[in-house]
C-alpha beads as a LAMMPS data file, in Angstrom:
LAMMPS data file: protein, C-alpha beads

87 atoms
86 bonds

1 atom types
1 bond types

-500.0 500.0 xlo xhi
-500.0 500.0 ylo yhi
-500.0 500.0 zlo zhi

Masses

1 110.0

Atoms # bond

1 1 1 135.872 -183.576 -99.371
2 1 1 132.600 -184.338 -101.156
3 1 1 134.153 -183.441 -104.535
4 1 1 136.999 -185.895 -103.961
5 1 1 134.528 -188.674 -103.243
6 1 1 132.521 -187.889 -106.381
7 1 1 135.700 -187.626 -108.481
8 1 1 137.040 -190.916 -107.085
9 1 1 133.816 -192.754 -107.862
10 1 1 133.729 -191.168 -111.317
11 1 1 137.316 -192.165 -112.101
12 1 1 136.674 -195.701 -110.848
13 1 1 133.753 -195.977 -113.245
14 1 1 135.910 -194.454 -116.001
15 1 1 138.668 -197.017 -115.417
16 1 1 136.156 -199.851 -115.596
17 1 1 134.719 -198.445 -118.844
18 1 1 138.193 -197.918 -120.313
19 1 1 139.249 -201.459 -119.466
20 1 1 136.215 -202.981 -121.150
21 1 1 136.347 -200.634 -124.131
22 1 1 140.014 -201.318 -124.889
23 1 1 139.376 -205.074 -124.694
24 1 1 136.521 -204.696 -127.189
25 1 1 136.529 -204.522 -130.957
26 1 1 135.843 -200.808 -131.451
27 1 1 138.068 -198.896 -133.882
28 1 1 141.314 -197.501 -132.476
29 1 1 140.393 -193.858 -133.152
30 1 1 137.033 -194.308 -131.445
31 1 1 138.788 -195.791 -128.410
32 1 1 141.234 -192.905 -128.334
33 1 1 138.487 -190.256 -128.433
34 1 1 136.468 -192.003 -125.727
35 1 1 139.580 -192.322 -123.563
36 1 1 139.963 -188.535 -123.569
37 1 1 136.249 -188.083 -122.827
38 1 1 136.312 -190.609 -119.980
39 1 1 139.115 -188.712 -118.263
40 1 1 136.664 -185.867 -117.554
41 1 1 135.237 -186.467 -114.075
42 1 1 131.478 -187.099 -113.872
43 1 1 130.668 -185.915 -117.414
44 1 1 132.949 -188.505 -119.059
45 1 1 131.231 -191.601 -117.632
46 1 1 127.805 -190.017 -118.185
47 1 1 128.603 -189.283 -121.846
48 1 1 130.076 -192.757 -122.313
49 1 1 127.043 -194.441 -120.796
50 1 1 124.634 -192.428 -122.905
51 1 1 126.456 -192.178 -126.230
52 1 1 129.019 -194.954 -126.695
53 1 1 127.793 -197.659 -129.045
54 1 1 129.981 -200.774 -129.030
55 1 1 130.312 -202.767 -132.261
56 1 1 127.572 -205.344 -132.646
57 1 1 128.172 -209.067 -132.696
58 1 1 127.704 -210.752 -136.043
59 1 1 124.646 -212.924 -136.267
60 1 1 125.306 -216.667 -136.483
61 1 1 124.491 -216.810 -140.198
62 1 1 127.205 -214.239 -140.984
63 1 1 129.974 -215.871 -138.940
64 1 1 132.423 -218.290 -140.481
65 1 1 131.689 -221.885 -139.534
66 1 1 133.794 -223.377 -136.776
67 1 1 136.469 -225.735 -138.051
68 1 1 135.673 -229.208 -136.823
69 1 1 138.617 -231.592 -137.087
70 1 1 136.427 -234.663 -136.780
71 1 1 134.357 -233.626 -139.810
72 1 1 137.515 -233.330 -141.885
73 1 1 138.909 -236.741 -141.034
74 1 1 141.507 -235.517 -138.569
75 1 1 139.805 -236.612 -135.344
76 1 1 141.836 -238.225 -132.583
77 1 1 143.948 -240.245 -134.996
78 1 1 145.519 -237.202 -136.627
79 1 1 149.056 -237.907 -137.720
80 1 1 151.255 -235.096 -139.003
81 1 1 152.852 -237.484 -141.530
82 1 1 151.028 -238.051 -144.816
83 1 1 149.920 -241.618 -145.510
84 1 1 152.452 -243.791 -147.267
85 1 1 151.533 -245.115 -150.703
86 1 1 152.819 -248.561 -151.537
87 1 1 153.061 -249.416 -155.226

Bonds

1 1 1 2
2 1 2 3
3 1 3 4
4 1 4 5
5 1 5 6
6 1 6 7
7 1 7 8
8 1 8 9
9 1 9 10
10 1 10 11
11 1 11 12
12 1 12 13
13 1 13 14
14 1 14 15
15 1 15 16
16 1 16 17
17 1 17 18
18 1 18 19
19 1 19 20
20 1 20 21
21 1 21 22
22 1 22 23
23 1 23 24
24 1 24 25
25 1 25 26
26 1 26 27
27 1 27 28
28 1 28 29
29 1 29 30
30 1 30 31
31 1 31 32
32 1 32 33
33 1 33 34
34 1 34 35
35 1 35 36
36 1 36 37
37 1 37 38
38 1 38 39
39 1 39 40
40 1 40 41
41 1 41 42
42 1 42 43
43 1 43 44
44 1 44 45
45 1 45 46
46 1 46 47
47 1 47 48
48 1 48 49
49 1 49 50
50 1 50 51
51 1 51 52
52 1 52 53
53 1 53 54
54 1 54 55
55 1 55 56
56 1 56 57
57 1 57 58
58 1 58 59
59 1 59 60
60 1 60 61
61 1 61 62
62 1 62 63
63 1 63 64
64 1 64 65
65 1 65 66
66 1 66 67
67 1 67 68
68 1 68 69
69 1 69 70
70 1 70 71
71 1 71 72
72 1 72 73
73 1 73 74
74 1 74 75
75 1 75 76
76 1 76 77
77 1 77 78
78 1 78 79
79 1 79 80
80 1 80 81
81 1 81 82
82 1 82 83
83 1 83 84
84 1 84 85
85 1 85 86
86 1 86 87
């Protein structure tokens, strides 16, 4: 009975880790390998917690700037039709 409790807790932790890992930006092969590892009761979550390194976030100076419609003259008055030119 004790082993079932430990295995159930371990698999619950594994499912939580798998959910978050697959939503993340790690490479597909890395996710696949860690999925197999996490299916091992007790040792899988321990290995994941100690060894898995998620990809780091880019620092603000390396990210592309956010596109601001108001800075580019589109603001609230954006019209999908180009302005008419009267000659």
